[in-house]
N, C-alpha and C positions, 0 to 999 in steps of 0.2 A: 161316458158322459161326464162333463166337467162338474166340479163342485159349485155350489151356489156362490155367486159373487158376494163380497163383503161390502156393505154400504159404507162409504167414506164421506161423511158430511164435512164440507170445507167451511170452516168458521168465517164469519164476516170479518174483514180486516180493511183498515184504511190503506190506500195505496202507498207503497214505499215507506211505511213505517219500518223500523229496524230494531233488532235485538242481537246482542253479541254474547257468546259463551267462550270462556278462556280456561283451558285446562292447565293446571300448574303442578309441578312436582314439588314435594317436600324433601329438602336435602339437609343433611347434617352440616351445621356451620363449621365443624372442625375437619371432618373427613371428606365432605363433598358427596358421600354416598346417600342413597335414598333412605328415608325414615318412614316407618309404617305408622304414621301418627295422625291420620285424618280424623279418627274418632276423638282424640284429645282436642283437635282444633274445633270440631263441631260442638264439643261440650262448652267451649269458651265463646264462640262467635255465634250470636243470634241477631239477625237483622231486626231492627225495631219497626214499628208501624210506619214511620216516616221514610224508611229506607226503600229504595226502588229495586235494589239488587238482591240476588239470591245466591246462596252457597249450597251446593249439592254434592253428594258423594258420587264417586265413580267406581269403576271395576276394581281398582286396586287401592289399598290403604295408604299408598304413598302419594295419592292424588287428591286435589280438591278442584272443583269447577266453580268459577265465579261467573255469574250471568247478570247482564243488565236488565232493566225493565224494558217495557215497550216504549221506544223513543221515536222522535221525529227526525233526529239528526245523529250522525255518527259521533259528533262531539258530545252530545248528551249521553250516548251509550258508553263512550270511553270514560266520561266522568263517573258513571255508575261503577265501572270496573275499577277505576282508581280508588273509590271509596271502599269497595269490597276488598281489594287487595291490601289496602292500608289496614283494614280491620283484621284480616287473616294474618298479616305480617306482625301486627301487634300481639296477637295471641301466640304466634309461633316463636317470637324472639326469646321469651324466657325459657323455652324448651331447647334453645340452641338450634333452631330450625330456620332455614332460609327458603324463600320461594324461588323456583327456577322455571323458566319457560324455554321449551325446545320441543322438537318432534319426538326425540328420544333422549334418554340420559346417556352421556358418553361412555360410561364404564360399568354401570350397575348390572348385576346378574339377574336375568329375568326369572330364574328358577328359585330365587330367594325372596320373591315378592308375595305378599299375602293379599287374598281376595276379600273385598268388602262382604260382610255377612248379610247378603240379601238373596232371596230365592232366585231372582232372575239371573244374577251373576253366577250362582252355583249351577244353575241349569246350563248356562252358556259354557262354562268350563267343562262340565260333564259331557256335553255334546261335542265340543270342539277339541278337547284334550290338548295335545302338544301345541297346536297353533293358538288355541285360546289362551293358554298360559303365557304365550309370548307377547301378548298385547300390552307391552310396556311402552305405550305410545301416548302422545299428547297432541291436541289440535285446537284450532280456533274455528268456531262455527258462526256463520252469519245468517240470520233470519231476515227476509225482506217481505213485507206485507204485499199480498196480491189481492186486488179488489174484485177480481172476477175469476171464478174457478176455471173458466174456459181458457184463460191465459197460462195456467200453471204448467201444463205439459209442453206447449210450444216454447215457453221461456226456459224450461229445463233443457230442452234439446239445444236451444241457442247457446246456453251457458256452456255446453260441452265444446263449443267451437273456441272458447277462450279459457277453458279449464286449465290448460297447460301454463298459461301466463300466471295465474294465481298460484298454482302449485310451485312453479319455479321461483317466484318472488318470495314465497313463504318458506321455502325448503330450509330445514334446520335440523336434519337428522342424519348427518354423515357417519356418525359413530354408533356402534352397536356392540355391547358386551366387551368393550375395551379395544375394538378394532375399527379401522377405517373401512367402511363397506365399499368405497368407490362410488357410492350413490350420493346425490344431493339430498334426496328424501327417501331414506330407507323405510320410514313410517308408511309412506303411500303404498308400498308393495307388501309390507307386513299386514296392514289393515285389511287389504282386499282378500286375504286368505280366509276370513270369516265367511260363512256360507251365504249371507245376504248383504255383504259389503261390496265395495268396488263401484264401477260405473253403472248408472241406471240403465234399464231397458228403454228403448226409444218408443214408448207408447204414444199413439196418435190420439187416443180418446180416453176420457176418464173411466169409461166402463171397462176398458182393458186393464187399467190399474186395479179396479175393484175386483175383476176376475182373478188377476194375479194374487191379490191379497187373500181372496177366498180360497184359492188353491193352496196357498202356503199355510193358511190356518187349518184347512181340511187335512193336509198331510203332516201336520205337526212341525213344520219347519219353523214357524213363529207362533207365538201366543198373542201377540198384539202388533199393531202396525209399527210402533216405534222400534221394533226389533229388525226392521228393514233399515240397514245402515249404509245406504248408498251415499256416494260422494256428493250428489245433488239429489235432494228428495223433497217432495211435498211434505209439509207438516200440517195436516188437516185441522188439528185441534187449535192451532194458532192462526190459521189462515195465512200461512207464509210458504215461501220457497226457501228451503234451508240448504246453504252451501257448507259442506263439511270437508272442503278441499284442503284448507290451509294447515300446514304443520303448526305446532305450538310456537308462539312468538316469545322472544326474550324480553320484550319491552312494549310499552303502550303506544309509542310512536308507530311501530310496525303493525300492531293490532289495528290502530286507527287507519293507517295508510292502506293496508290490504283490504280492510273492511270497506273503506270508502270506494276503492276500485270495484269491489264486488257490488256494492250498493248501486253505483253509477251504471255499471254494465246491465244490471237487471232493469233499472229504470230506462236506460237507452233502448233496450230491446222491447220493453213494454210500449214505449212511444212509437217504435217502428210498427208494432202490431196495430196500435190505434190509427196510424196513418194508412193502414191497409196494405202495407208493403210486406213482402215475404221475409221471414227471419232466416238467418244463415243456419245451415245444418252441416254436419259431417257424417260420412258413412261410419258405422261403428268400428270398423277395422282401423280407420284413421284416428278416431278418438282414442282407441286403445293404444295405438302406437304413440300418440302424443303424450298420454299419461306415462308411458314407460320412458320416453325421451326426457320429459320434465323431471321425473324421479331420478333418472341417471345423470343427466347433464346440468340440470338446474338452469342457471342464467346463461349458460353456453349452449342450451338446446336450440336446435333448429326445428321448428314445429310446422306441421301441415296446416294450412290456413283455410282450405276449401276442398270441395269434392273433386276438383281437377288435380289435386296433389301439389298445388303451389306451396312454397315453404318460405319461412321468414325467421330470422334470429330473434329469440325472445326479447332481447333488449331493444331491438328496432321496433318490434311489434308493440311493446309496452309504451315506448315513446310516442308512437303514432296514436295509440288509444288515448293517452293522456291529453293530446291535443283535441281529439274528437269529443272527449267527455267533459271538457272544460265548462261548456254551458250547462250540461247536466248537473255537474257538481255545484255550480252557482245556484241552480234551482233547488237542489237538495240541501244546501247549506253546509257542504263539506269540501269547499274549494281548498281550504288549507290542508285538510287531511289527504285529499287526493294529490296535491302537490308534493306531499311528503313521500310519495312513492319514489320521487327522484332522489331522496336520501338513500334509499335502498340501491338504486341504480349507481349512485356514486360510491357508496361504502361497501357494496357487495351484500348479497343475501347472508342470512345467519350461518348457513353451512360453510360459506367461504370465509367468514370471519372466524368461525370456530377452527377451521383448518389452519388459518394463519396463526392463531394462538398456539395450536399444537406444534406447528413448525418452529415457532420461536422458543418452545420449551422442549425441544428434542423429542417430540412425540408424546410427551406426558399429557394426560387428559384431566387430571385434577385442576390445572390452571384453566382448562376450558369451562369447567363447572363454575369456577370463581369468576370468569369472564361473563358467563350467562347471568349469574347472580348480580354482578355489578351493573349489567345493562338493565336488569329489572329495577334496581334501585334508581338508576339514572333516568329511566323512562325513555331511552333512546339508544341507538347503536353508538358504541364508544370508539371503535377502531375500524379502520378500513382494511379490507382484504387486499392481499398483495397480488392482484392480477388474477386471470383465469386459472383454473386447475389444469395440471398437466394432463395431456391426453383427453381433453374435454370435448372434442368435436365428435358428433355422431358418425359412426362408420357408414360410408355410402351416402350421406346426406350432404349435398353440396350447399355452399352458401347461396342465398337467393341471388339470382342473376349470374351465378358462377358456372 
């Protein structure tokens, strides 16, 4: 007999409101290594009553998360993050600390990082042990308001058909513990080792989700719903669908661009639902393969686009979607931010730019940290990657039409 389902009340939310969360590393201004200084930052930075943004602790003491308020446009949310990071940077500067955005730190040792003193994090590490201690990762999360609970799960399934595009564009974690992993997003594969992380189940009905949560609570897998750490998950207390797909970004232009693409895709699929048309879906084995391809090959991945197994190069697919989503972006007030996705197409994703920096410095990784810090200060990508990575084509995956 199954456990009792857990009641998940979905909060009322205005359609396509948006909120952003950006996880940032604290790095030493002199060595480039991580600093365990989050508590010192929190002691100095306290948002005032007029501030819309929030600053919250994360699993490790080398990390701060800045969050926007509930916004109507991506531009508003990015402005909140800019105000937050300016405040954090001002507190960090006297400590000789810089802020760095990426999916992973290029050379920091995972076994030298300290965990934030909170019971939920202590419980997580106690349960997950070696894998939990390796969660030296950073991401960008995008919340989009959903006005009707009945839309949440169909939209979640539809987002899995474009998941790989967002992961590829944002990939920024090629290095781990001082080595090039050969992956564009090592973070994506590290994070899914946690017991409730990774791709979501393809539930058709809200009651199935409530049964899952009831079973997880009954068996002690989780103590609360927010311990379900899927890449795409409902956030019932906010009334949003939360996309936790993207690697950490080095600069606000990319935060805004990738968030705008995410925002527009959700709104596009929501409109398709309103018009009574079927939403696209992928078999779970194709969604899983796309996640691996995007993590491995990034912008050079050839992703599966439909249940028939048709395939398309990421850059071609992104360019096509940008054209489709232009009217959606105008409606949402994020046309400029969506167009800035083309900056990533021109200059390369962060993992490509990081590798280019490492090549120019004979494989040294401290210059990569300096590059990431410089992009955070500039608010945009600073250098172009020098072409695709060697050996970047997926084995056995032909070019579309090939």
